[in-house]
N, C-alpha and C positions, 0 to 999 in steps of 0.2 A: 652333275651340272655345277659349276663354280660361279655362283651369283656374286656380284659385288654389292656393297652398300651404297646406297644413294640418298642424299639429304632431300627430304620432301618438306622441311619447314625450319625456320630459324626463331628463336626467341631470344630476348634479353632478360627475360624473367625465369630463372630456373624452375619455380614453382609452376608456371604456366606451361613450361615444357614437359615436366612431370604429369602434368594433369592430361596433356596431349597424348602422351605416351600411353596412359592408362586407358584413355579413350580408345586407342589403336588396339590395345591388348583386349578391350572387351568386344571388339570385332575379330578377335582371332588374328590380329596383325603383329608380330614380334617387331620390336624396334630398339633401338639403342639411342641413349644421348651422349653427345660429345660436347666437351667445354664445362660441364657443369662445375668442375672444381676450379677453374680458371674463373669464371663468373662469381663463384663464392668468394674468392680471394680478392679480386679486383671488381667491385659492384659498379663499374662506370659502363653504362649501357653501351655506349658506342664502342667500347673494347669488347665487352663480354658478350658473346654469341654462342647460345647453347643450341646445337643442331640436333634435329631429330632425324634419324636415319633409319630405313628400311631395307630389305633386299630389293633389289632391282626390280625382280618380277612382281612384287606388291607394291611398288611405288604409286602406281595409278589408283589402285583402290585405296590405299592409304591418304591420298590427297583427296579424293571423293569423300571420304569419312571426315576428314578434318574440316571440309569446306561446309560440309551438311552440319557439322557440329558448331562451326563458328556462327552459323545463323541462328542457333538456338540460345537460350537463355544462359546455358552453360558458360559461355565465354563472356558474357556481359558484366563488367565488373559492377558491384552493389546491386545486382538485381538477381535474387534467388528464386526458387521456385515458388516459394510463398507470395514474394511480391508480383511474379507474373500473374498468378492466378486472380490477383486483386486488379490487374489491369483490364 
């Protein structure tokens, strides 16, 4: 079967994109990032888009994982696990 890559998320911050890629890997979903080098060379958010892509047959699961992870403290800037426990 010849699956194509589809974009499941876009980021302006390459570090955030890499973190999302690792989250998917933790759930056994292979992914690739496109545009990382462009965003490093031209750090203008409106121009630099890093795309997170997965195989078409894994796109729905990847989006579910990313949505669930967004709701966690993991993606909240400035709030780490220690701060979450104190709240």
